[in-house]
C-alpha positions as CSV (number, residue, x, y, z in Angstrom):
1,Q,129.3,125.9,71.4
2,L,128.7,129.4,72.7
3,P,130.4,130.9,75.8
4,N,127.2,130.3,77.9
5,G,127.4,126.6,77.1
6,T,124.6,126.4,74.6
7,W,124.3,125.7,70.9
8,Q,122.3,128.4,69.1
9,N,120.9,129.5,72.5
10,H,118.2,127.0,72.0
11,P,117.3,124.4,74.6
12,G,116.3,121.7,72.1
13,V,119.4,122.1,69.9
14,T,121.5,122.3,73.1
15,G,120.0,119.1,74.6
16,L,120.4,117.1,71.4
17,V,124.1,118.1,70.9
18,A,124.9,117.5,74.6
19,A,123.3,114.1,74.6
20,A,125.3,113.2,71.5
21,M,128.5,114.5,72.9
22,F,128.2,112.3,76.0
23,R,127.9,109.3,73.7
24,V,130.9,109.9,71.6
25,P,132.8,106.5,71.5
26,G,136.1,106.7,73.4
27,A,135.4,110.1,75.0
28,S,135.8,110.2,78.8
29,R,133.0,111.6,80.9
30,A,135.3,113.9,82.7
31,T,136.5,115.4,79.5
32,E,133.0,115.9,78.2
33,L,131.8,117.4,81.5
34,A,134.6,120.0,81.3
35,T,132.8,121.5,78.3
36,T,129.4,119.9,77.7
37,G,128.7,120.2,81.4
38,K,128.1,123.9,80.9
39,A,125.2,123.0,78.6
40,L,123.7,120.9,81.3
41,D,124.0,123.7,83.8
42,W,122.2,126.0,81.4
43,L,119.4,123.5,80.9
44,L,118.9,123.3,84.6
45,T,118.2,127.0,84.7
46,L,115.1,126.3,82.5
47,A,113.6,123.8,85.0
48,K,110.0,124.8,85.9
49,P,108.1,124.1,89.2
50,D,105.9,121.5,87.4
51,G,109.0,119.6,86.3
52,G,109.2,120.8,82.7
53,I,112.6,121.9,81.3
54,H,112.1,124.4,78.5
55,A,112.0,128.1,77.5
56,D,108.2,128.4,77.4
57,D,108.0,126.9,73.9
58,L,107.7,123.4,72.6
59,E,107.5,122.5,76.2
60,T,107.0,118.7,76.0
61,Y,109.5,118.2,73.1
62,V,112.2,120.2,74.8
63,T,111.7,118.6,78.2
64,A,112.2,115.1,76.7
65,I,115.4,116.2,75.0
66,S,116.7,117.9,78.2
67,V,116.0,114.7,80.2
68,M,118.0,112.7,77.7
69,A,120.9,115.1,77.9
70,L,120.9,115.3,81.7
71,Q,120.6,111.5,82.0
72,A,123.5,111.1,79.6
73,G,125.6,113.5,81.7
74,G,125.4,111.1,84.6
75,R,125.7,113.7,87.3
76,T,124.1,112.6,90.6
77,Q,123.1,116.2,91.5
78,D,120.8,116.3,88.5
79,L,118.8,113.2,89.5
80,P,116.0,115.2,91.4
81,V,115.5,117.4,88.3
82,I,115.5,114.4,86.0
83,E,112.9,112.5,88.1
84,K,110.6,115.6,88.3
85,A,110.9,116.1,84.5
86,R,110.1,112.4,83.9
87,A,106.9,112.8,86.0
88,F,106.1,115.9,83.9
89,L,106.4,113.8,80.7
90,I,104.1,111.2,82.0
91,T,101.5,113.8,82.7
92,Q,101.8,114.9,79.1
93,L,100.6,111.6,77.7
94,L,97.2,112.3,76.3
95,D,94.5,110.5,78.3
96,E,91.5,111.0,80.5
97,G,93.1,114.1,81.9
98,E,92.5,115.9,78.6
99,G,89.1,114.4,78.2
100,L,90.1,111.5,75.9
101,S,89.1,107.8,76.2
102,P,91.1,104.8,74.9
103,A,88.8,104.9,71.9
104,D,90.1,108.3,70.8
105,A,92.8,108.1,68.1
106,F,95.1,110.4,70.0
107,Y,94.9,108.6,73.3
108,G,98.4,107.8,74.6
109,G,100.1,110.3,72.3
110,I,102.5,113.1,73.1
111,G,102.6,116.5,71.4
112,Y,104.9,119.5,71.2
113,R,103.1,121.3,73.9
114,P,100.8,120.5,76.8
115,A,97.2,120.0,75.9
116,T,94.5,121.5,78.0
117,T,91.4,120.2,76.2
118,K,90.3,117.3,74.1
119,D,90.3,119.6,71.0
120,S,94.0,120.6,71.6
121,A,95.1,117.0,72.2
122,R,97.3,116.3,69.2
123,G,100.2,113.9,69.5
124,D,102.6,112.7,66.8
125,I,105.3,110.1,66.0
126,I,108.2,112.4,66.6
127,N,107.2,113.6,70.0
128,L,106.1,110.1,71.0
129,E,109.5,108.7,70.2
130,Y,111.4,111.4,72.1
131,G,109.1,111.0,75.0
132,L,109.4,107.2,75.1
133,R,113.2,107.4,74.8
134,A,113.4,109.8,77.7
135,L,111.2,107.4,79.8
136,K,113.3,104.4,78.8
137,E,116.6,106.1,79.5
138,T,115.4,107.1,83.0
139,D,114.3,103.6,83.8
140,L,110.6,104.1,84.1
141,A,109.2,100.9,85.6
142,P,108.0,98.4,83.0
143,D,104.6,98.1,84.6
144,D,103.9,101.8,84.6
145,A,100.6,102.6,82.9
146,A,102.3,105.2,80.7
147,W,103.7,102.4,78.5
148,S,100.4,100.8,77.8
149,K,98.9,104.1,76.8
150,A,101.8,104.9,74.5
151,V,101.9,101.6,72.7
152,Q,98.2,102.0,71.8
153,F,99.0,105.4,70.1
154,L,102.1,103.9,68.5
155,Q,100.0,101.2,66.9
156,R,97.6,103.8,65.6
157,L,100.5,105.4,63.6
158,Q,101.5,102.3,61.8
159,N,100.0,101.1,58.5
160,A,99.5,97.6,59.9
161,K,95.9,96.4,59.8
162,A,96.6,93.5,62.2
163,S,97.4,95.9,65.1
164,N,95.9,99.3,64.0
165,D,92.2,99.7,64.7
166,Q,91.9,102.8,62.6
167,P,89.8,102.4,59.3
168,W,92.5,104.0,57.1
169,A,95.3,101.6,58.1
170,A,97.0,99.8,55.1
171,A,99.4,96.9,55.4
172,D,102.9,98.1,54.4
173,G,104.2,98.3,58.0
174,G,105.4,101.8,57.7
175,F,104.4,104.8,59.9
176,I,102.8,108.2,59.4
177,Y,103.0,111.4,61.4
178,Q,99.6,111.4,63.2
179,P,96.6,109.1,63.1
180,G,95.1,109.6,59.6
181,L,97.7,112.2,58.6
182,S,100.9,111.7,56.6
183,K,103.6,114.3,55.9
184,A,104.4,112.6,52.6
185,D,101.0,113.7,51.1
186,D,97.5,114.6,52.2
187,K,96.6,111.0,52.7
188,T,98.0,108.2,54.9
189,T,101.1,107.2,53.0
190,S,103.9,105.7,55.0
191,Y,107.2,107.6,54.8
192,G,110.8,107.2,55.9
193,S,111.4,109.5,58.8
194,A,108.1,108.6,60.5
195,T,108.8,104.9,60.0
196,Y,112.3,105.3,61.5
197,A,110.7,107.1,64.5
198,G,108.2,104.3,64.8
199,V,110.8,101.6,64.8
200,L,112.7,103.5,67.5
201,G,109.5,103.9,69.5
202,F,109.0,100.1,69.6
203,L,112.7,99.6,70.4
204,N,112.3,102.0,73.4
205,L,109.4,99.9,74.6
206,F,111.3,96.6,74.2
207,S,114.5,97.8,75.7
208,G,112.6,99.4,78.6
209,G,111.0,96.0,79.3
210,A,107.6,97.5,78.8
211,L,106.3,95.2,76.1
212,S,106.6,92.2,78.4
213,Q,103.2,93.2,79.8
214,F,101.4,92.9,76.4
């Protein structure tokens, strides 16, 4: 940890480490706040008027991580910033605001950065999982429309013909990076890290109570 409270002077790295530190088994919150609290203070300086928490790069990705860190810190004074950041994340779900309809493959996804047009609307499994985790950990209501949009995108990342309406879907149950795009090859082959993120995504939905509406 650097003297300014960060790790590598990077908000994403700092948020990930801070969130992990607050979850170390047996560590007291007071002890962690004495050191890791400085990281939360630094993240707060990055809060934007629209609710995002970032350094003008990877805006959605870093905001989700920052929300998880601030929520893990458990400081009551951070709640207004957390709630505003959660609202920002909800607006980043790709939907009609970006010109998409539920029939579009990227509908309900989340990307690294805000999308301004349909052509720039590109979500992926990693950002979706981080976004869903941030929404779950901040107790987004189970009946919020964000969940139903997100689950549709999540299903379109899984090689599961029974639930994936995309023509490329296979049936091994694994996940890929984006609809129709794997990072394992130039096809749609399921691979480990995407599948792990997909499982976590469904767990976020279940533990947040959101899947009870489906």
